[in-house]
C-alpha positions as CSV (number, residue, x, y, z in Angstrom):
1,X,-123.3,67.7,-27.6
2,X,-121.7,64.4,-28.5
3,X,-124.8,62.2,-28.5
4,X,-128.3,62.4,-29.8
5,X,-131.2,61.6,-27.5
6,X,-134.9,61.6,-28.5
7,X,-138.3,60.9,-27.1
8,X,-140.6,60.9,-30.2
9,X,-144.1,59.8,-29.4
10,X,-146.6,60.0,-32.2
11,X,-150.4,59.5,-32.0
12,X,-151.7,58.3,-35.4
13,X,-155.3,57.9,-36.4
14,X,-156.8,56.9,-39.7
15,X,-160.1,55.4,-40.7
16,X,-161.3,52.7,-43.0
17,X,-162.1,53.8,-46.5
18,X,-165.3,55.8,-46.4
19,X,-165.4,55.0,-42.7
20,X,-167.0,51.7,-43.5
21,X,-167.4,49.2,-40.5
22,X,-164.8,46.6,-41.4
23,X,-163.1,45.9,-38.1
24,X,-165.6,43.8,-36.2
25,X,-165.2,43.2,-32.4
26,X,-164.4,39.6,-33.3
27,X,-161.2,40.5,-35.1
28,X,-160.2,43.9,-33.6
29,X,-157.8,42.5,-31.0
30,X,-156.0,40.5,-33.6
31,X,-155.7,43.6,-35.9
32,X,-154.5,45.8,-33.1
33,X,-151.9,43.2,-32.1
34,X,-150.7,42.9,-35.6
35,X,-150.3,46.6,-36.0
36,X,-148.2,46.6,-32.9
37,X,-146.1,43.9,-34.4
38,X,-145.6,46.0,-37.5
39,X,-144.3,48.9,-35.3
40,X,-141.9,46.5,-33.5
41,X,-140.7,45.0,-36.8
42,X,-139.6,48.5,-37.8
43,X,-137.8,49.4,-34.6
44,X,-140.6,51.3,-32.9
45,X,-142.4,50.7,-29.7
46,X,-146.2,50.2,-30.0
47,X,-147.3,51.9,-26.7
48,X,-151.0,51.5,-27.3
49,X,-153.1,50.4,-30.3
50,X,-156.9,50.5,-30.5
51,X,-160.0,51.8,-32.1
52,X,-163.4,50.6,-33.2
53,X,-165.0,49.3,-36.4
54,X,-164.2,52.2,-38.6
55,X,-160.9,53.6,-37.4
56,X,-157.7,53.0,-35.5
57,X,-155.5,54.9,-33.1
58,X,-151.8,54.0,-32.6
59,X,-149.5,55.6,-30.1
60,X,-145.9,54.7,-31.1
61,X,-142.5,55.7,-29.8
62,X,-140.2,56.1,-32.8
63,X,-136.6,56.5,-33.7
64,X,-135.7,59.9,-35.2
65,X,-134.7,58.2,-38.4
66,X,-138.2,57.2,-39.3
67,X,-140.5,60.0,-40.7
68,X,-144.1,60.0,-39.5
69,X,-145.2,59.5,-43.1
70,X,-143.1,56.3,-43.3
71,X,-144.6,55.1,-40.0
72,X,-148.1,55.6,-41.4
73,X,-147.1,53.7,-44.6
74,X,-145.7,50.8,-42.5
75,X,-148.8,50.6,-40.3
76,X,-151.4,51.0,-43.0
77,X,-149.7,49.0,-45.8
78,X,-148.7,46.1,-43.6
79,X,-152.0,45.8,-41.8
80,X,-154.0,46.1,-45.0
81,X,-152.0,43.3,-46.7
82,X,-152.3,41.1,-43.6
83,X,-156.1,41.7,-43.3
84,X,-156.6,40.6,-46.9
85,X,-154.5,37.5,-46.4
86,X,-155.9,36.5,-42.9
87,X,-159.5,37.3,-43.5
88,X,-160.5,36.4,-47.2
89,X,-164.0,37.8,-46.6
90,X,-162.5,41.2,-46.1
91,X,-160.9,41.5,-49.6
92,X,-162.6,44.8,-50.1
93,X,-161.0,46.3,-47.0
94,X,-159.0,49.5,-47.4
95,X,-157.7,52.3,-45.1
96,X,-158.5,55.9,-46.0
97,X,-155.9,57.7,-48.2
98,X,-154.7,60.1,-45.5
99,X,-154.0,60.0,-41.7
100,X,-153.6,62.2,-38.7
101,X,-150.3,62.3,-36.9
102,X,-149.8,64.2,-33.7
103,X,-146.8,64.6,-31.5
104,X,-147.3,63.6,-27.8
105,X,-145.2,64.9,-24.9
106,X,-144.0,62.3,-22.4
107,X,-146.2,63.8,-19.7
108,X,-149.3,63.3,-21.9
109,X,-148.6,59.6,-22.8
110,X,-150.7,58.2,-20.0
111,X,-153.7,60.3,-21.1
112,X,-153.4,59.2,-24.7
113,X,-153.1,55.6,-23.6
114,X,-156.3,55.9,-21.7
115,X,-158.0,57.7,-24.5
116,X,-157.1,54.9,-27.0
117,X,-158.2,52.2,-24.5
118,X,-161.6,53.9,-24.1
119,X,-162.5,54.3,-27.8
120,X,-165.6,52.2,-27.6
121,X,-167.0,54.2,-24.7
122,X,-165.9,57.5,-26.3
123,X,-167.7,56.7,-29.6
124,X,-171.0,56.1,-27.9
125,X,-171.2,60.0,-27.8
126,X,-169.1,61.0,-30.8
127,X,-168.5,60.0,-34.4
128,X,-165.0,59.5,-35.8
129,X,-165.5,62.6,-37.9
130,X,-166.2,64.7,-34.8
131,X,-163.3,63.1,-33.0
132,X,-160.9,63.7,-35.9
133,X,-161.8,67.4,-36.2
134,X,-161.4,67.8,-32.5
135,X,-157.9,66.3,-32.7
136,X,-157.0,68.7,-35.5
137,X,-158.2,71.7,-33.5
138,X,-156.6,70.5,-30.3
139,X,-153.2,70.2,-32.0
140,X,-153.7,73.5,-33.9
141,X,-153.5,71.9,-37.3
142,X,-154.8,74.2,-40.0
143,X,-157.3,72.5,-42.3
144,X,-160.0,73.2,-44.8
145,X,-163.0,71.0,-43.9
146,X,-164.0,70.8,-47.5
147,X,-161.0,68.6,-48.0
148,X,-160.7,66.6,-44.8
149,X,-162.8,63.7,-46.1
150,X,-161.6,63.7,-49.7
151,X,-162.6,65.7,-52.7
152,X,-165.6,68.0,-52.4
153,X,-167.9,66.3,-54.9
154,X,-167.8,62.8,-56.2
155,X,-167.8,64.2,-59.7
156,X,-164.4,65.7,-58.9
157,X,-163.0,62.1,-58.5
158,X,-163.0,61.9,-62.3
159,X,-159.2,61.6,-63.1
160,X,-159.8,63.4,-66.4
161,X,-161.4,66.4,-64.7
162,X,-158.7,66.5,-62.1
163,X,-155.8,66.3,-64.6
164,X,-157.5,69.0,-66.8
165,X,-158.0,71.4,-63.9
166,X,-154.8,70.6,-61.9
167,X,-152.4,68.3,-63.6
168,X,-150.0,68.2,-60.6
169,X,-152.6,66.7,-58.3
170,X,-152.4,63.2,-59.8
171,X,-155.8,62.3,-58.5
172,X,-155.3,63.5,-54.9
173,X,-155.5,66.8,-53.2
174,X,-152.3,68.2,-51.8
175,X,-152.2,68.6,-48.1
176,X,-152.6,72.0,-46.6
177,X,-149.5,73.4,-45.1
178,X,-149.3,74.8,-41.6
179,X,-149.8,78.3,-43.1
180,X,-153.4,77.4,-43.8
181,X,-153.1,78.2,-47.4
182,X,-154.7,75.8,-49.9
183,X,-152.8,74.9,-53.0
184,X,-154.0,77.3,-55.8
185,X,-154.5,74.4,-58.2
186,X,-156.9,72.7,-55.7
187,X,-158.8,75.9,-55.1
188,X,-159.5,76.0,-58.8
189,X,-161.6,72.8,-58.4
190,X,-164.0,74.4,-56.0
């Protein structure tokens, strides 16, 4: 084949740090628009952006040269910087460390758009934590629920304890691989 053709839709979701309610209804449309602008700035198409006070969903169509981890970095880093500059009262705002990224087939795009548009209604019945775990299961992502929301115990956030038990972690747990195996160094912390 002489040419390369792709259709790479990604559904990203990530929460505010500790799922705190930072994104009020008064500013959410501006935040979603800005996140869409970040995607466009980096050559992607922001198909649908939305969420509620404690998290965001972004459906983007991407070029094959941009890794999903880079997309998350662009969206999270750029929007966080802008939120701090645009809304000085939100100086303490942060996104969570991780994110969820799921591939979406073209035939499912309309359903994902509708899903993102209806976040407020959806979350009258379900928390972000419940929604996120459902997305992981739906997309057959292996995970250990002890690590989905961060380290197991707040005492394990101590950088000295982490570096003593698992020096290669550098303060963060390694992601589980699709095999479902947890990094042995991380298991030692449990």
